[in-house]
C-alpha positions in Angstrom: 0.0 0.0 0.0 2.9 2.4 0.8 4.3 1.7 -2.6 1.0 2.6 -4.3 0.6 5.8 -2.3 4.3 6.8 -3.1 3.8 6.2 -6.8 0.6 8.1 -7.0 2.0 11.1 -5.2 5.0 11.2 -7.5 2.8 11.0 -10.6 0.7 13.9 -9.5 3.7 16.0 -8.7 5.5 15.3 -11.9 2.4 16.0 -14.0 2.3 19.6 -12.7 5.9 20.5 -12.9 5.9 21.5 -16.5 8.3 24.4 -15.9 11.0 22.1 -14.5 13.4 20.2 -16.8 13.1 16.8 -15.1 14.8 14.1 -17.1 15.5 11.2 -14.8 14.6 10.3 -11.2 15.4 7.2 -9.2 13.6 6.5 -5.9 14.9 3.6 -3.7 12.6 2.2 -1.0 13.2 -0.8 1.2 13.6 -3.7 -1.2 12.3 -1.7 -4.3 13.6 0.7 -6.8 11.4 3.1 -8.8 12.9 4.4 -12.0 11.2 7.6 -13.6 12.2 9.0 -17.0 10.2 12.2 -17.9 10.2 13.4 -21.5 8.5 16.4 -23.2 5.1 14.9 -23.6 5.3 11.5 -21.8 6.7 9.9 -18.7 8.1 6.3 -18.3 8.0 4.5 -15.0 9.7 1.2 -14.2 9.5 -0.6 -10.8 12.1 -3.2 -9.7 11.7 -5.5 -6.7 14.4 -7.4 -4.8 14.0 -11.1 -5.3 15.9 -13.5 -3.0 18.1 -15.9 -5.0 20.9 -18.5 -4.6 23.5 -15.8 -5.2 21.9 -13.2 -3.0 19.1 -10.8 -3.8 18.5 -9.8 -7.4 16.2 -7.0 -8.9 13.4 -8.1 -11.1 11.3 -5.7 -13.1 7.7 -6.0 -12.0 6.1 -3.0 -13.7 6.6 -0.7 -16.7 4.3 1.9 -18.1 4.1 5.1 -20.1 1.9 8.1 -19.1 1.0 11.0 -21.5 1.4 14.4 -20.0 -2.0 16.0 -19.3 -2.5 19.6 -20.3 -6.0 20.2 -19.1 -8.7 18.3 -17.3 -11.5 20.3 -18.9 -13.3 19.2 -22.1 -14.7 21.5 -24.7 -18.4 21.6 -25.5 -20.6 23.4 -28.0 -21.4 26.0 -25.3 -17.8 27.3 -25.6 -18.8 28.6 -29.0 -21.4 31.0 -27.6 -20.3 34.6 -27.3 -19.9 36.0 -23.8 -20.4 32.6 -22.2 -18.3 31.9 -19.0 -14.9 30.4 -20.0 -13.5 27.4 -18.1 -10.0 27.8 -16.8 -7.9 26.0 -19.3 -4.1 25.6 -19.1 -2.0 27.7 -21.4 -1.3 24.6 -23.5 -4.8 23.8 -24.6 -6.0 23.9 -28.3 -8.1 26.9 -29.0 -10.2 26.5 -32.1 -10.9 29.5 -34.3 -14.3 28.9 -35.8 -17.1 30.7 -33.9 -17.4 34.4 -34.3 -18.4 37.4 -36.4 -16.9 38.3 -39.8 -17.3 40.7 -42.6 -15.6 41.5 -45.8 -15.7 42.4 -49.5 -17.0 40.1 -52.2 -16.1 40.0 -56.0 -16.6 37.9 -59.0 -13.6 36.4 -61.0 -13.2 34.3 -64.0 -11.0 31.7 -62.5 -10.6 29.7 -59.3 -8.0 31.1 -56.9 -8.0 34.4 -58.6 -9.0 37.9 -57.3 -8.9 39.5 -60.7 -12.3 41.0 -61.3 -14.3 39.5 -64.1 -15.1 41.7 -67.2 -18.6 40.1 -67.4 -19.9 42.2 -64.5 -19.0 45.8 -63.6 -19.1 45.5 -59.9 -18.8 48.3 -57.3 -16.3 46.6 -55.0 -16.7 49.0 -52.2 -20.4 48.0 -51.9 -20.1 44.3 -52.7 -19.8 42.6 -49.4 -20.7 39.7 -47.1 -21.4 39.6 -43.3 -22.1 36.5 -41.2 -21.4 34.6 -38.1 -20.5 31.1 -37.0 -22.4 30.1 -33.8 -21.7 26.5 -33.3 -18.2 24.9 -33.4 -16.3 21.8 -32.5 -12.9 20.2 -32.8 -10.9 17.0 -32.9 -7.2 17.1 -31.8 -4.8 15.7 -34.3 -1.6 15.7 -32.2 -0.9 15.3 -28.5 1.2 18.7 -28.4 -2.1 20.6 -29.2 -0.6 22.4 -32.2 -2.8 20.5 -34.8 -6.6 20.1 -34.8 -9.6 19.5 -37.1 -12.2 22.2 -36.6 -15.7 22.5 -37.8 -18.8 24.7 -37.3 -22.1 26.0 -38.6 -22.8 29.6 -39.7 -25.3 31.9 -41.4 -24.9 35.1 -43.4 -25.7 37.4 -46.2 -23.7 38.3 -49.4 -24.5 40.9 -52.1 -22.8 41.7 -55.5 -23.4 45.4 -56.4 -23.4 46.6 -60.0 -21.9 49.9 -60.8 -24.0 52.1 -63.2 -27.3 51.8 -65.0 -27.3 47.9 -65.1 -29.2 45.1 -63.4 -29.3 41.3 -63.1 -32.2 40.1 -65.2 -33.3 36.6 -66.1 -35.6 34.7 -68.5 -36.5 31.0 -68.7 -33.1 30.1 -70.0 -30.4 32.2 -68.3 -29.5 35.2 -66.2 -27.8 38.2 -67.8 -26.7 41.7 -67.0 -28.6 44.3 -69.0 -28.5 48.1 -69.0 -31.6 50.2 -68.5 -33.4 51.1 -71.8 -36.6 52.8 -72.8 -36.7 55.3 -70.0 -35.8 52.7 -67.3 -32.9 53.6 -65.1 -31.3 51.2 -62.6 -29.4 52.3 -59.5 -28.1 50.4 -56.5 -28.6 47.2 -58.4 -27.5 44.0 -56.8 -27.7 40.2 -56.7 -28.0 39.0 -53.1 -28.5 35.8 -51.3 -28.4 34.4 -47.7 -26.5 31.2 -46.9 -25.8 28.5 -44.4 -22.1 27.5 -44.2 -20.3 24.4 -42.7 -16.6 24.9 -42.5 -14.2 22.0 -41.9 -10.6 23.0 -41.5 -7.2 21.7 -40.4 -5.8 24.3 -38.1 -2.2 24.7 -36.8 -1.5 27.0 -34.0 1.6 28.1 -31.9 1.6 29.8 -28.5 3.3 33.1 -28.7 2.6 35.0 -25.5 0.8 33.4 -22.6 -2.4 32.0 -23.9 -2.4 34.0 -27.2 -1.7 32.1 -30.4 -0.7 32.5 -34.0 -2.8 30.3 -36.2 -3.4 29.2 -39.7 -6.4 27.1 -40.9 -7.5 25.8 -44.3 -10.2 23.5 -45.6 -13.5 23.0 -47.5 -16.7 24.8 -46.6 -20.1 23.6 -47.7 -22.5 26.4 -48.6 -26.3 26.2 -49.0 -27.9 29.3 -50.5 -31.4 30.7 -50.0 -33.3 33.9 -50.4 -31.7 34.6 -53.8 -32.9 37.8 -55.4 -32.1 40.6 -57.9 -33.0 43.9 -56.3 -32.6 47.5 -57.8 -34.0 51.0 -57.6 -36.0 51.3 -60.8 -36.3 55.0 -61.6 -35.7 55.7 -57.9 -38.0 53.1 -56.5 -36.7 50.0 -54.8 -38.0 46.8 -56.4 -37.4 43.1 -56.4 -36.8 42.2 -60.1 -36.4 38.4 -60.0 -35.9 35.5 -57.6 -33.7 32.4 -57.7 -31.8 33.8 -60.8 -30.5 30.4 -61.9 -27.9 30.6 -59.0 -26.5 27.3 -57.8 -28.3 26.5 -54.4 -25.3 24.3 -53.3 -21.6 24.8 -53.6 -18.3 24.1 -51.9 -15.8 26.8 -51.0 -12.1 26.8 -50.1 -11.5 28.6 -46.9 -8.2 30.0 -45.7 -7.8 31.7 -42.4 -4.8 33.2 -40.4 -4.5 35.4 -37.4 -3.4 36.1 -33.9 -5.4 35.4 -30.7 -9.1 36.4 -31.4 -8.6 38.4 -34.6 -8.0 36.9 -38.0 -8.3 37.5 -41.8 -9.8 35.1 -44.3 -9.9 34.3 -47.9 -12.9 32.4 -49.4 -12.9 30.9 -52.9 -16.0 29.3 -54.6 -14.9 26.1 -56.5 -17.9 26.5 -58.9 -19.5 29.1 -61.0 -22.1 31.2 -59.3 -24.8 30.3 -61.9 -25.8 26.8 -63.0 -24.2 25.4 -66.1 -25.1 27.5 -69.2 -27.6 29.5 -67.1 -25.7 32.6 -66.6 -22.3 34.3 -67.0 -19.3 32.1 -66.1 -18.1 33.9 -62.9 -16.8 32.6 -59.6 -17.4 34.3 -56.3 -14.6 35.0 -53.9 -14.3 37.1 -50.8 -11.9 38.4 -48.2 -12.3 40.1 -44.8 -11.7 40.1 -41.1 -13.1 37.9 -38.4 -13.4 38.3 -34.6 -13.5 34.8 -32.9 -15.0 34.3 -29.4 
């Protein structure tokens, strides 16, 4: 019983001495020897017992085990994603996912994937083409025992609008959507194609502790997007009107999301991997956006 109490006390003490550089410890008790080797992320323990023999007592190994260093006894839950919720007291070495939060940025349309060059098929007002949204639910799966790598995921909702510059509007017929100028006394202003969306990001995130609990992080992965409330809206001769709905826009797509930042502030790039409109149902343009996000 004394041996068990001694081992338990030593384990608890060594688990909490992260600041000390303990490499090897040998404890000798009456008839027994306990050998402890502590590494960066684990601890090996061997126990030897004196066994009487013909040539005197000999040591025989009766136990050997490996213990991983614990960094926190707390577990994350979906409640951690809620803003202003009480935060549990984690150690400075825990993995802090960057998913839940508010974001806003500019949106544009390009001809190619992974390009920010504005398409010549739509004359956008970039200062008034934007998106805003939030991720409320989030989760994570650790990918490494050192808490540098993790798989993060979440669920968010938001709004995005592409604003045309000048006397033009997004119009559609039974076949396709096109951009037409105002004619026959019709003048368009503040014309835009807008939609709401649900997004499900799934990213591999790397983070490194810099100062206390603050971290630099980089995350990248796919993001499923489900669109709804798709409309073409414009001021027609000064009066706001909804011109058309649906607009042959793809209701489902997959984005490529890239994020980077420090602590609770980050920047993001989002590229759509498909055309905004269904095949042969509108201009071949690909949405992309960039902006700032505040994580809670």
